[in-house]
mmCIF file as Biopython writes it, N, C-alpha, C and O atoms, coordinates in Angstrom:
data_model
#
loop_
_atom_site.group_PDB
_atom_site.id
_atom_site.type_symbol
_atom_site.label_atom_id
_atom_site.label_alt_id
_atom_site.label_comp_id
_atom_site.label_asym_id
_atom_site.label_entity_id
_atom_site.label_seq_id
_atom_site.pdbx_PDB_ins_code
_atom_site.Cartn_x
_atom_site.Cartn_y
_atom_site.Cartn_z
_atom_site.occupancy
_atom_site.B_iso_or_equiv
_atom_site.auth_seq_id
_atom_site.auth_asym_id
_atom_site.pdbx_PDB_model_num
ATOM 1   N N  . MET A ? 1  ? -13.669 -9.524  5.079   1.0 0.0 1  A 1 
ATOM 2   C CA . MET A ? 1  ? -13.099 -8.358  4.449   1.0 0.0 1  A 1 
ATOM 3   C C  . MET A ? 1  ? -11.921 -8.763  3.553   1.0 0.0 1  A 1 
ATOM 4   O O  . MET A ? 1  ? -11.780 -8.267  2.435   1.0 0.0 1  A 1 
ATOM 5   N N  . VAL A ? 2  ? -11.093 -9.657  4.054   1.0 0.0 2  A 1 
ATOM 6   C CA . VAL A ? 2  ? -9.956  -10.133 3.270   1.0 0.0 2  A 1 
ATOM 7   C C  . VAL A ? 2  ? -10.448 -10.922 2.064   1.0 0.0 2  A 1 
ATOM 8   O O  . VAL A ? 2  ? -9.919  -10.778 0.962   1.0 0.0 2  A 1 
ATOM 9   N N  . GLN A ? 3  ? -11.455 -11.749 2.274   1.0 0.0 3  A 1 
ATOM 10  C CA . GLN A ? 3  ? -12.009 -12.537 1.175   1.0 0.0 3  A 1 
ATOM 11  C C  . GLN A ? 3  ? -12.569 -11.609 0.090   1.0 0.0 3  A 1 
ATOM 12  O O  . GLN A ? 3  ? -12.396 -11.868 -1.101  1.0 0.0 3  A 1 
ATOM 13  N N  . GLU A ? 4  ? -13.223 -10.556 0.496   1.0 0.0 4  A 1 
ATOM 14  C CA . GLU A ? 4  ? -13.771 -9.598  -0.456  1.0 0.0 4  A 1 
ATOM 15  C C  . GLU A ? 4  ? -12.658 -8.921  -1.259  1.0 0.0 4  A 1 
ATOM 16  O O  . GLU A ? 4  ? -12.791 -8.716  -2.465  1.0 0.0 4  A 1 
ATOM 17  N N  . ALA A ? 5  ? -11.572 -8.581  -0.587  1.0 0.0 5  A 1 
ATOM 18  C CA . ALA A ? 5  ? -10.432 -7.958  -1.272  1.0 0.0 5  A 1 
ATOM 19  C C  . ALA A ? 5  ? -9.811  -8.930  -2.274  1.0 0.0 5  A 1 
ATOM 20  O O  . ALA A ? 5  ? -9.446  -8.535  -3.381  1.0 0.0 5  A 1 
ATOM 21  N N  . VAL A ? 6  ? -9.692  -10.188 -1.887  1.0 0.0 6  A 1 
ATOM 22  C CA . VAL A ? 6  ? -9.116  -11.198 -2.790  1.0 0.0 6  A 1 
ATOM 23  C C  . VAL A ? 6  ? -10.017 -11.386 -4.008  1.0 0.0 6  A 1 
ATOM 24  O O  . VAL A ? 6  ? -9.535  -11.467 -5.137  1.0 0.0 6  A 1 
ATOM 25  N N  . GLU A ? 7  ? -11.316 -11.452 -3.776  1.0 0.0 7  A 1 
ATOM 26  C CA . GLU A ? 7  ? -12.248 -11.622 -4.889  1.0 0.0 7  A 1 
ATOM 27  C C  . GLU A ? 7  ? -12.174 -10.435 -5.850  1.0 0.0 7  A 1 
ATOM 28  O O  . GLU A ? 7  ? -12.255 -10.616 -7.065  1.0 0.0 7  A 1 
ATOM 29  N N  . THR A ? 8  ? -12.022 -9.233  -5.317  1.0 0.0 8  A 1 
ATOM 30  C CA . THR A ? 8  ? -11.898 -8.044  -6.153  1.0 0.0 8  A 1 
ATOM 31  C C  . THR A ? 8  ? -10.654 -8.127  -7.018  1.0 0.0 8  A 1 
ATOM 32  O O  . THR A ? 8  ? -10.702 -7.822  -8.210  1.0 0.0 8  A 1 
ATOM 33  N N  . VAL A ? 9  ? -9.542  -8.536  -6.430  1.0 0.0 9  A 1 
ATOM 34  C CA . VAL A ? 9  ? -8.295  -8.642  -7.185  1.0 0.0 9  A 1 
ATOM 35  C C  . VAL A ? 9  ? -8.418  -9.705  -8.273  1.0 0.0 9  A 1 
ATOM 36  O O  . VAL A ? 9  ? -7.960  -9.498  -9.397  1.0 0.0 9  A 1 
ATOM 37  N N  . VAL A ? 10 ? -9.022  -10.823 -7.951  1.0 0.0 10 A 1 
ATOM 38  C CA . VAL A ? 10 ? -9.193  -11.895 -8.937  1.0 0.0 10 A 1 
ATOM 39  C C  . VAL A ? 10 ? -10.074 -11.417 -10.089 1.0 0.0 10 A 1 
ATOM 40  O O  . VAL A ? 10 ? -9.762  -11.660 -11.255 1.0 0.0 10 A 1 
ATOM 41  N N  . ASP A ? 11 ? -11.174 -10.735 -9.763  1.0 0.0 11 A 1 
ATOM 42  C CA . ASP A ? 11 ? -12.065 -10.226 -10.804 1.0 0.0 11 A 1 
ATOM 43  C C  . ASP A ? 11 ? -11.350 -9.218  -11.698 1.0 0.0 11 A 1 
ATOM 44  O O  . ASP A ? 11 ? -11.464 -9.273  -12.922 1.0 0.0 11 A 1 
ATOM 45  N N  . LYS A ? 12 ? -10.618 -8.304  -11.080 1.0 0.0 12 A 1 
ATOM 46  C CA . LYS A ? 12 ? -9.879  -7.304  -11.856 1.0 0.0 12 A 1 
ATOM 47  C C  . LYS A ? 12 ? -8.826  -7.974  -12.736 1.0 0.0 12 A 1 
ATOM 48  O O  . LYS A ? 12 ? -8.623  -7.569  -13.880 1.0 0.0 12 A 1 
ATOM 49  N N  . GLY A ? 13 ? -8.167  -8.985  -12.211 1.0 0.0 13 A 1 
ATOM 50  C CA . GLY A ? 13 ? -7.164  -9.707  -12.988 1.0 0.0 13 A 1 
ATOM 51  C C  . GLY A ? 13 ? -7.771  -10.389 -14.202 1.0 0.0 13 A 1 
ATOM 52  O O  . GLY A ? 13 ? -7.190  -10.371 -15.287 1.0 0.0 13 A 1 
ATOM 53  N N  . GLN A ? 14 ? -8.941  -10.988 -14.018 1.0 0.0 14 A 1 
ATOM 54  C CA . GLN A ? 14 ? -9.611  -11.643 -15.137 1.0 0.0 14 A 1 
ATOM 55  C C  . GLN A ? 14 ? -10.044 -10.626 -16.188 1.0 0.0 14 A 1 
ATOM 56  O O  . GLN A ? 14 ? -9.945  -10.883 -17.388 1.0 0.0 14 A 1 
ATOM 57  N N  . GLN A ? 15 ? -10.527 -9.468  -15.732 1.0 0.0 15 A 1 
ATOM 58  C CA . GLN A ? 15 ? -10.917 -8.427  -16.674 1.0 0.0 15 A 1 
ATOM 59  C C  . GLN A ? 15 ? -9.707  -7.932  -17.464 1.0 0.0 15 A 1 
ATOM 60  O O  . GLN A ? 15 ? -9.796  -7.696  -18.669 1.0 0.0 15 A 1 
ATOM 61  N N  . THR A ? 16 ? -8.581  -7.778  -16.778 1.0 0.0 16 A 1 
ATOM 62  C CA . THR A ? 16 ? -7.365  -7.331  -17.448 1.0 0.0 16 A 1 
ATOM 63  C C  . THR A ? 16 ? -6.906  -8.356  -18.471 1.0 0.0 16 A 1 
ATOM 64  O O  . THR A ? 16 ? -6.498  -7.995  -19.575 1.0 0.0 16 A 1 
ATOM 65  N N  . ASP A ? 17 ? -6.969  -9.632  -18.110 1.0 0.0 17 A 1 
ATOM 66  C CA . ASP A ? 17 ? -6.603  -10.693 -19.055 1.0 0.0 17 A 1 
ATOM 67  C C  . ASP A ? 17 ? -7.485  -10.642 -20.304 1.0 0.0 17 A 1 
ATOM 68  O O  . ASP A ? 17 ? -6.997  -10.770 -21.427 1.0 0.0 17 A 1 
ATOM 69  N N  . ASN A ? 18 ? -8.777  -10.455 -20.092 1.0 0.0 18 A 1 
ATOM 70  C CA . ASN A ? 18 ? -9.696  -10.380 -21.224 1.0 0.0 18 A 1 
ATOM 71  C C  . ASN A ? 18 ? -9.397  -9.171  -22.104 1.0 0.0 18 A 1 
ATOM 72  O O  . ASN A ? 18 ? -9.482  -9.248  -23.330 1.0 0.0 18 A 1 
ATOM 73  N N  . MET A ? 19 ? -9.043  -8.044  -21.462 1.0 0.0 19 A 1 
ATOM 74  C CA . MET A ? 19 ? -8.704  -6.840  -22.227 1.0 0.0 19 A 1 
ATOM 75  C C  . MET A ? 19 ? -7.432  -7.065  -23.040 1.0 0.0 19 A 1 
ATOM 76  O O  . MET A ? 19 ? -7.345  -6.643  -24.193 1.0 0.0 19 A 1 
ATOM 77  N N  . ALA A ? 20 ? -6.450  -7.729  -22.438 1.0 0.0 20 A 1 
ATOM 78  C CA . ALA A ? 20 ? -5.196  -7.995  -23.152 1.0 0.0 20 A 1 
ATOM 79  C C  . ALA A ? 20 ? -5.448  -8.904  -24.353 1.0 0.0 20 A 1 
ATOM 80  O O  . ALA A ? 20 ? -4.889  -8.684  -25.428 1.0 0.0 20 A 1 
ATOM 81  N N  . ILE A ? 21 ? -6.273  -9.906  -24.176 1.0 0.0 21 A 1 
ATOM 82  C CA . ILE A ? 21 ? -6.618  -10.796 -25.289 1.0 0.0 21 A 1 
ATOM 83  C C  . ILE A ? 21 ? -7.364  -10.014 -26.369 1.0 0.0 21 A 1 
ATOM 84  O O  . ILE A ? 21 ? -7.140  -10.214 -27.563 1.0 0.0 21 A 1 
ATOM 85  N N  . GLY A ? 22 ? -8.249  -9.125  -25.933 1.0 0.0 22 A 1 
ATOM 86  C CA . GLY A ? 22 ? -8.967  -8.277  -26.885 1.0 0.0 22 A 1 
ATOM 87  C C  . GLY A ? 22 ? -8.031  -7.373  -27.675 1.0 0.0 22 A 1 
ATOM 88  O O  . GLY A ? 22 ? -8.253  -7.115  -28.858 1.0 0.0 22 A 1 
ATOM 89  N N  . MET A ? 23 ? -6.979  -6.892  -27.008 1.0 0.0 23 A 1 
ATOM 90  C CA . MET A ? 23 ? -6.009  -6.047  -27.703 1.0 0.0 23 A 1 
ATOM 91  C C  . MET A ? 23 ? -5.261  -6.855  -28.760 1.0 0.0 23 A 1 
ATOM 92  O O  . MET A ? 23 ? -5.018  -6.367  -29.864 1.0 0.0 23 A 1 
ATOM 93  N N  . ILE A ? 24 ? -4.900  -8.081  -28.421 1.0 0.0 24 A 1 
ATOM 94  C CA . ILE A ? 24 ? -4.204  -8.943  -29.376 1.0 0.0 24 A 1 
ATOM 95  C C  . ILE A ? 24 ? -5.097  -9.221  -30.583 1.0 0.0 24 A 1 
ATOM 96  O O  . ILE A ? 24 ? -4.623  -9.281  -31.718 1.0 0.0 24 A 1 
ATOM 97  N N  . GLU A ? 25 ? -6.387  -9.387  -30.327 1.0 0.0 25 A 1 
ATOM 98  C CA . GLU A ? 25 ? -7.334  -9.664  -31.410 1.0 0.0 25 A 1 
ATOM 99  C C  . GLU A ? 25 ? -7.732  -8.402  -32.161 1.0 0.0 25 A 1 
ATOM 100 O O  . GLU A ? 25 ? -8.408  -8.481  -33.186 1.0 0.0 25 A 1 
ATOM 101 N N  . GLY A ? 26 ? -7.320  -7.234  -31.663 1.0 0.0 26 A 1 
ATOM 102 C CA . GLY A ? 26 ? -7.647  -5.978  -32.316 1.0 0.0 26 A 1 
ATOM 103 C C  . GLY A ? 26 ? -8.990  -5.402  -31.924 1.0 0.0 26 A 1 
ATOM 104 O O  . GLY A ? 26 ? -9.488  -4.489  -32.583 1.0 0.0 26 A 1 
ATOM 105 N N  . LYS A ? 27 ? -9.584  -5.918  -30.863 1.0 0.0 27 A 1 
ATOM 106 C CA . LYS A ? 27 ? -10.903 -5.461  -30.427 1.0 0.0 27 A 1 
ATOM 107 C C  . LYS A ? 27 ? -10.833 -4.390  -29.342 1.0 0.0 27 A 1 
ATOM 108 O O  . LYS A ? 27 ? -11.812 -3.680  -29.109 1.0 0.0 27 A 1 
ATOM 109 N N  . THR A ? 28 ? -9.693  -4.268  -28.682 1.0 0.0 28 A 1 
ATOM 110 C CA . THR A ? 28 ? -9.532  -3.351  -27.559 1.0 0.0 28 A 1 
ATOM 111 C C  . THR A ? 28 ? -8.312  -2.479  -27.797 1.0 0.0 28 A 1 
ATOM 112 O O  . THR A ? 28 ? -7.309  -2.932  -28.348 1.0 0.0 28 A 1 
ATOM 113 N N  . GLY A ? 29 ? -8.405  -1.222  -27.377 1.0 0.0 29 A 1 
ATOM 114 C CA . GLY A ? 29 ? -7.293  -0.305  -27.544 1.0 0.0 29 A 1 
ATOM 115 C C  . GLY A ? 29 ? -6.269  -0.441  -26.429 1.0 0.0 29 A 1 
ATOM 116 O O  . GLY A ? 29 ? -6.547  -1.009  -25.373 1.0 0.0 29 A 1 
ATOM 117 N N  . VAL A ? 30 ? -5.095  0.084   -26.681 1.0 0.0 30 A 1 
ATOM 118 C CA . VAL A ? 30 ? -4.000  0.028   -25.713 1.0 0.0 30 A 1 
ATOM 119 C C  . VAL A ? 30 ? -4.361  0.803   -24.446 1.0 0.0 30 A 1 
ATOM 120 O O  . VAL A ? 30 ? -4.032  0.374   -23.339 1.0 0.0 30 A 1 
ATOM 121 N N  . VAL A ? 31 ? -5.030  1.931   -24.606 1.0 0.0 31 A 1 
ATOM 122 C CA . VAL A ? 31 ? -5.399  2.762   -23.457 1.0 0.0 31 A 1 
ATOM 123 C C  . VAL A ? 31 ? -6.306  1.986   -22.509 1.0 0.0 31 A 1 
ATOM 124 O O  . VAL A ? 31 ? -6.154  2.076   -21.291 1.0 0.0 31 A 1 
ATOM 125 N N  . ASP A ? 32 ? -7.239  1.233   -23.058 1.0 0.0 32 A 1 
ATOM 126 C CA . ASP A ? 32 ? -8.136  0.427   -22.222 1.0 0.0 32 A 1 
ATOM 127 C C  . ASP A ? 32 ? -7.367  -0.639  -21.442 1.0 0.0 32 A 1 
ATOM 128 O O  . ASP A ? 32 ? -7.666  -0.897  -20.276 1.0 0.0 32 A 1 
ATOM 129 N N  . VAL A ? 33 ? -6.391  -1.247  -22.081 1.0 0.0 33 A 1 
ATOM 130 C CA . VAL A ? 33 ? -5.594  -2.279  -21.408 1.0 0.0 33 A 1 
ATOM 131 C C  . VAL A ? 33 ? -4.754  -1.656  -20.302 1.0 0.0 33 A 1 
ATOM 132 O O  . VAL A ? 33 ? -4.665  -2.207  -19.206 1.0 0.0 33 A 1 
ATOM 133 N N  . VAL A ? 34 ? -4.140  -0.513  -20.580 1.0 0.0 34 A 1 
ATOM 134 C CA . VAL A ? 34 ? -3.328  0.162   -19.563 1.0 0.0 34 A 1 
ATOM 135 C C  . VAL A ? 34 ? -4.200  0.573   -18.379 1.0 0.0 34 A 1 
ATOM 136 O O  . VAL A ? 34 ? -3.778  0.446   -17.230 1.0 0.0 34 A 1 
ATOM 137 N N  . THR A ? 35 ? -5.391  1.057   -18.641 1.0 0.0 35 A 1 
ATOM 138 C CA . THR A ? 35 ? -6.320  1.429   -17.570 1.0 0.0 35 A 1 
ATOM 139 C C  . THR A ? 35 ? -6.705  0.208   -16.735 1.0 0.0 35 A 1 
ATOM 140 O O  . THR A ? 35 ? -6.759  0.289   -15.508 1.0 0.0 35 A 1 
ATOM 141 N N  . ALA A ? 36 ? -6.969  -0.905  -17.384 1.0 0.0 36 A 1 
ATOM 142 C CA . ALA A ? 36 ? -7.329  -2.133  -16.667 1.0 0.0 36 A 1 
ATOM 143 C C  . ALA A ? 36 ? -6.164  -2.616  -15.814 1.0 0.0 36 A 1 
ATOM 144 O O  . ALA A ? 36 ? -6.374  -3.073  -14.690 1.0 0.0 36 A 1 
ATOM 145 N N  . VAL A ? 37 ? -4.950  -2.524  -16.322 1.0 0.0 37 A 1 
ATOM 146 C CA . VAL A ? 37 ? -3.776  -2.936  -15.559 1.0 0.0 37 A 1 
ATOM 147 C C  . VAL A ? 37 ? -3.613  -2.039  -14.331 1.0 0.0 37 A 1 
ATOM 148 O O  . VAL A ? 37 ? -3.303  -2.528  -13.245 1.0 0.0 37 A 1 
ATOM 149 N N  . ALA A ? 38 ? -3.816  -0.741  -14.495 1.0 0.0 38 A 1 
ATOM 150 C CA . ALA A ? 38 ? -3.702  0.190   -13.371 1.0 0.0 38 A 1 
ATOM 151 C C  . ALA A ? 38 ? -4.757  -0.101  -12.307 1.0 0.0 38 A 1 
ATOM 152 O O  . ALA A ? 38 ? -4.462  -0.048  -11.113 1.0 0.0 38 A 1 
ATOM 153 N N  . GLU A ? 39 ? -5.969  -0.405  -12.724 1.0 0.0 39 A 1 
ATOM 154 C CA . GLU A ? 39 ? -7.032  -0.741  -11.775 1.0 0.0 39 A 1 
ATOM 155 C C  . GLU A ? 39 ? -6.697  -2.029  -11.020 1.0 0.0 39 A 1 
ATOM 156 O O  . GLU A ? 39 ? -6.930  -2.127  -9.816  1.0 0.0 39 A 1 
ATOM 157 N N  . THR A ? 40 ? -6.157  -2.999  -11.723 1.0 0.0 40 A 1 
ATOM 158 C CA . THR A ? 40 ? -5.764  -4.257  -11.085 1.0 0.0 40 A 1 
ATOM 159 C C  . THR A ? 40 ? -4.648  -4.021  -10.076 1.0 0.0 40 A 1 
ATOM 160 O O  . THR A ? 40 ? -4.657  -4.589  -8.984  1.0 0.0 40 A 1 
ATOM 161 N N  . GLU A ? 41 ? -3.697  -3.186  -10.445 1.0 0.0 41 A 1 
ATOM 162 C CA . GLU A ? 41 ? -2.596  -2.871  -9.537  1.0 0.0 41 A 1 
ATOM 163 C C  . GLU A ? 41 ? -3.112  -2.189  -8.272  1.0 0.0 41 A 1 
ATOM 164 O O  . GLU A ? 41 ? -2.657  -2.497  -7.171  1.0 0.0 41 A 1 
ATOM 165 N N  . LEU A ? 42 ? -4.052  -1.271  -8.427  1.0 0.0 42 A 1 
ATOM 166 C CA . LEU A ? 42 ? -4.630  -0.585  -7.271  1.0 0.0 42 A 1 
ATOM 167 C C  . LEU A ? 42 ? -5.378  -1.570  -6.375  1.0 0.0 42 A 1 
ATOM 168 O O  . LEU A ? 42 ? -5.266  -1.502  -5.151  1.0 0.0 42 A 1 
ATOM 169 N N  . ALA A ? 43 ? -6.133  -2.477  -6.972  1.0 0.0 43 A 1 
ATOM 170 C CA . ALA A ? 43 ? -6.863  -3.477  -6.187  1.0 0.0 43 A 1 
ATOM 171 C C  . ALA A ? 43 ? -5.893  -4.383  -5.435  1.0 0.0 43 A 1 
ATOM 172 O O  . ALA A ? 43 ? -6.149  -4.749  -4.288  1.0 0.0 43 A 1 
ATOM 173 N N  . LEU A ? 44 ? -4.792  -4.742  -6.068  1.0 0.0 44 A 1 
ATOM 174 C CA . LEU A ? 44 ? -3.792  -5.582  -5.418  1.0 0.0 44 A 1 
ATOM 175 C C  . LEU A ? 44 ? -3.125  -4.852  -4.255  1.0 0.0 44 A 1 
ATOM 176 O O  . LEU A ? 44 ? -2.909  -5.438  -3.195  1.0 0.0 44 A 1 
ATOM 177 N N  . GLU A ? 45 ? -2.804  -3.588  -4.449  1.0 0.0 45 A 1 
ATOM 178 C CA . GLU A ? 45 ? -2.208  -2.797  -3.376  1.0 0.0 45 A 1 
ATOM 179 C C  . GLU A ? 45 ? -3.168  -2.657  -2.199  1.0 0.0 45 A 1 
ATOM 180 O O  . GLU A ? 45 ? -2.744  -2.692  -1.043  1.0 0.0 45 A 1 
ATOM 181 N N  . THR A ? 46 ? -4.444  -2.500  -2.484  1.0 0.0 46 A 1 
ATOM 182 C CA . THR A ? 46 ? -5.449  -2.416  -1.424  1.0 0.0 46 A 1 
ATOM 183 C C  . THR A ? 46 ? -5.522  -3.723  -0.651  1.0 0.0 46 A 1 
ATOM 184 O O  . THR A ? 46 ? -5.598  -3.720  0.577   1.0 0.0 46 A 1 
ATOM 185 N N  . MET A ? 47 ? -5.498  -4.850  -1.376  1.0 0.0 47 A 1 
ATOM 186 C CA . MET A ? 47 ? -5.544  -6.144  -0.714  1.0 0.0 47 A 1 
ATOM 187 C C  . MET A ? 47 ? -4.324  -6.350  0.175   1.0 0.0 47 A 1 
ATOM 188 O O  . MET A ? 47 ? -4.447  -6.869  1.284   1.0 0.0 47 A 1 
ATOM 189 N N  . VAL A ? 48 ? -3.165  -5.954  -0.297  1.0 0.0 48 A 1 
ATOM 190 C CA . VAL A ? 48 ? -1.946  -6.096  0.497   1.0 0.0 48 A 1 
ATOM 191 C C  . VAL A ? 48 ? -2.025  -5.229  1.753   1.0 0.0 48 A 1 
ATOM 192 O O  . VAL A ? 48 ? -1.583  -5.649  2.822   1.0 0.0 48 A 1 
ATOM 193 N N  . ALA A ? 49 ? -2.580  -4.034  1.634   1.0 0.0 49 A 1 
ATOM 194 C CA . ALA A ? 49 ? -2.733  -3.158  2.798   1.0 0.0 49 A 1 
ATOM 195 C C  . ALA A ? 49 ? -3.684  -3.778  3.821   1.0 0.0 49 A 1 
ATOM 196 O O  . ALA A ? 49 ? -3.427  -3.719  5.023   1.0 0.0 49 A 1 
ATOM 197 N N  . VAL A ? 50 ? -4.772  -4.366  3.351   1.0 0.0 50 A 1 
ATOM 198 C CA . VAL A ? 50 ? -5.724  -5.023  4.258   1.0 0.0 50 A 1 
ATOM 199 C C  . VAL A ? 50 ? -5.049  -6.201  4.944   1.0 0.0 50 A 1 
ATOM 200 O O  . VAL A ? 50 ? -5.200  -6.397  6.150   1.0 0.0 50 A 1 
ATOM 201 N N  . ARG A ? 51 ? -4.313  -6.973  4.179   1.0 0.0 51 A 1 
ATOM 202 C CA . ARG A ? 51 ? -3.598  -8.118  4.753   1.0 0.0 51 A 1 
ATOM 203 C C  . ARG A ? 51 ? -2.614  -7.673  5.821   1.0 0.0 51 A 1 
ATOM 204 O O  . ARG A ? 51 ? -2.526  -8.287  6.885   1.0 0.0 51 A 1 
ATOM 205 N N  . ASP A ? 52 ? -1.876  -6.612  5.541   1.0 0.0 52 A 1 
ATOM 206 C CA . ASP A ? 52 ? -0.915  -6.105  6.516   1.0 0.0 52 A 1 
ATOM 207 C C  . ASP A ? 52 ? -1.603  -5.646  7.797   1.0 0.0 52 A 1 
ATOM 208 O O  . ASP A ? 52 ? -1.083  -5.855  8.893   1.0 0.0 52 A 1 
ATOM 209 N N  . ARG A ? 53 ? -2.762  -5.024  7.661   1.0 0.0 53 A 1 
ATOM 210 C CA . ARG A ? 53 ? -3.512  -4.584  8.851   1.0 0.0 53 A 1 
ATOM 211 C C  . ARG A ? 53 ? -3.997  -5.772  9.665   1.0 0.0 53 A 1 
ATOM 212 O O  . ARG A ? 53 ? -3.955  -5.745  10.895  1.0 0.0 53 A 1 
ATOM 213 N N  . VAL A ? 54 ? -4.458  -6.813  8.982   1.0 0.0 54 A 1 
ATOM 214 C CA . VAL A ? 54 ? -4.938  -8.010  9.685   1.0 0.0 54 A 1 
ATOM 215 C C  . VAL A ? 54 ? -3.786  -8.668  10.437  1.0 0.0 54 A 1 
ATOM 216 O O  . VAL A ? 54 ? -3.945  -9.059  11.593  1.0 0.0 54 A 1 
ATOM 217 N N  . ILE A ? 55 ? -2.643  -8.791  9.798   1.0 0.0 55 A 1 
ATOM 218 C CA . ILE A ? 55 ? -1.478  -9.393  10.450  1.0 0.0 55 A 1 
ATOM 219 C C  . ILE A ? 55 ? -1.037  -8.550  11.638  1.0 0.0 55 A 1 
ATOM 220 O O  . ILE A ? 55 ? -0.706  -9.089  12.694  1.0 0.0 55 A 1 
ATOM 221 N N  . SER A ? 56 ? -1.031  -7.241  11.474  1.0 0.0 56 A 1 
ATOM 222 C CA . SER A ? 56 ? -0.644  -6.343  12.566  1.0 0.0 56 A 1 
ATOM 223 C C  . SER A ? 56 ? -1.598  -6.479  13.757  1.0 0.0 56 A 1 
ATOM 224 O O  . SER A ? 56 ? -1.164  -6.520  14.908  1.0 0.0 56 A 1 
ATOM 225 N N  . ALA A ? 57 ? -2.893  -6.549  13.470  1.0 0.0 57 A 1 
ATOM 226 C CA . ALA A ? 57 ? -3.877  -6.706  14.541  1.0 0.0 57 A 1 
ATOM 227 C C  . ALA A ? 57 ? -3.689  -8.048  15.253  1.0 0.0 57 A 1 
ATOM 228 O O  . ALA A ? 57 ? -3.777  -8.116  16.478  1.0 0.0 57 A 1 
ATOM 229 N N  . TYR A ? 58 ? -3.432  -9.107  14.493  1.0 0.0 58 A 1 
ATOM 230 C CA . TYR A ? 58 ? -3.204  -10.419 15.079  1.0 0.0 58 A 1 
ATOM 231 C C  . TYR A ? 58 ? -1.979  -10.395 15.990  1.0 0.0 58 A 1 
ATOM 232 O O  . TYR A ? 58 ? -2.020  -10.914 17.105  1.0 0.0 58 A 1 
ATOM 233 N N  . GLU A ? 59 ? -0.900  -9.797  15.517  1.0 0.0 59 A 1 
ATOM 234 C CA . GLU A ? 59 ? 0.316   -9.724  16.323  1.0 0.0 59 A 1 
ATOM 235 C C  . GLU A ? 59 ? 0.086   -8.925  17.603  1.0 0.0 59 A 1 
ATOM 236 O O  . GLU A ? 59 ? 0.608   -9.276  18.661  1.0 0.0 59 A 1 
ATOM 237 N N  . GLU A ? 60 ? -0.689  -7.859  17.505  1.0 0.0 60 A 1 
ATOM 238 C CA . GLU A ? 60 ? -0.982  -7.052  18.689  1.0 0.0 60 A 1 
ATOM 239 C C  . GLU A ? 60 ? -1.815  -7.849  19.690  1.0 0.0 60 A 1 
ATOM 240 O O  . GLU A ? 60 ? -1.581  -7.764  20.896  1.0 0.0 60 A 1 
ATOM 241 N N  . ILE A ? 61 ? -2.773  -8.613  19.206  1.0 0.0 61 A 1 
ATOM 242 C CA . ILE A ? 61 ? -3.592  -9.444  20.092  1.0 0.0 61 A 1 
ATOM 243 C C  . ILE A ? 61 ? -2.726  -10.500 20.766  1.0 0.0 61 A 1 
ATOM 244 O O  . ILE A ? 61 ? -2.913  -10.787 21.949  1.0 0.0 61 A 1 
ATOM 245 N N  . MET A ? 62 ? -1.800  -11.070 20.044  1.0 0.0 62 A 1 
ATOM 246 C CA . MET A ? 62 ? -0.939  -12.103 20.616  1.0 0.0 62 A 1 
ATOM 247 C C  . MET A ? 62 ? -0.002  -11.540 21.691  1.0 0.0 62 A 1 
ATOM 248 O O  . MET A ? 62 ? 0.441   -12.280 22.569  1.0 0.0 62 A 1 
ATOM 249 N N  . ARG A ? 63 ? 0.299   -10.252 21.631  1.0 0.0 63 A 1 
ATOM 250 C CA . ARG A ? 63 ? 1.161   -9.635  22.647  1.0 0.0 63 A 1 
ATOM 251 C C  . ARG A ? 63 ? 0.413   -9.260  23.922  1.0 0.0 63 A 1 
ATOM 252 O O  . ARG A ? 63 ? 1.030   -8.932  24.936  1.0 0.0 63 A 1 
ATOM 253 N N  . MET A ? 64 ? -0.906  -9.307  23.869  1.0 0.0 64 A 1 
ATOM 254 C CA . MET A ? 64 ? -1.690  -8.926  25.053  1.0 0.0 64 A 1 
ATOM 255 C C  . MET A ? 64 ? -1.534  -9.973  26.147  1.0 0.0 64 A 1 
ATOM 256 O O  . MET A ? 64 ? -1.514  -11.174 25.877  1.0 0.0 64 A 1 
ATOM 257 N N  . PRO A ? 65 ? -1.422  -9.494  27.401  1.0 0.0 65 A 1 
ATOM 258 C CA . PRO A ? 65 ? -1.345  -10.461 28.497  1.0 0.0 65 A 1 
ATOM 259 C C  . PRO A ? 65 ? -2.709  -11.121 28.723  1.0 0.0 65 A 1 
ATOM 260 O O  . PRO A ? 65 ? -3.760  -10.512 28.523  1.0 0.0 65 A 1 
ATOM 261 N N  . ILE A ? 66 ? -2.654  -12.361 29.136  1.0 0.0 66 A 1 
ATOM 262 C CA . ILE A ? 66 ? -3.908  -13.105 29.372  1.0 0.0 66 A 1 
ATOM 263 C C  . ILE A ? 66 ? -4.258  -13.048 30.832  1.0 0.0 66 A 1 
ATOM 264 O O  . ILE A ? 66 ? -5.273  -13.608 31.246  1.0 0.0 66 A 1 
#
C-alpha cells in the first residue's frame, strides 16, 4: 500500500514536471500546470497520511505485551 502511494506521487510529480516544461515551451496553459501541481500535492498528502498510519500501527504493535 505504501509502495503504491509512493509510485502515485512519483508519477504525479513527473506529470507536473512535464506540464511545467510544456508551459515554458508555450504548449501548456497556466491553469493546466496549477491543476497538475494541486493533484501532486493531494497525492503527497495522501502518501504522508498512509505513512503516518503505518507508523502508528507499528508503534501500537510494539506496545503490545508478548
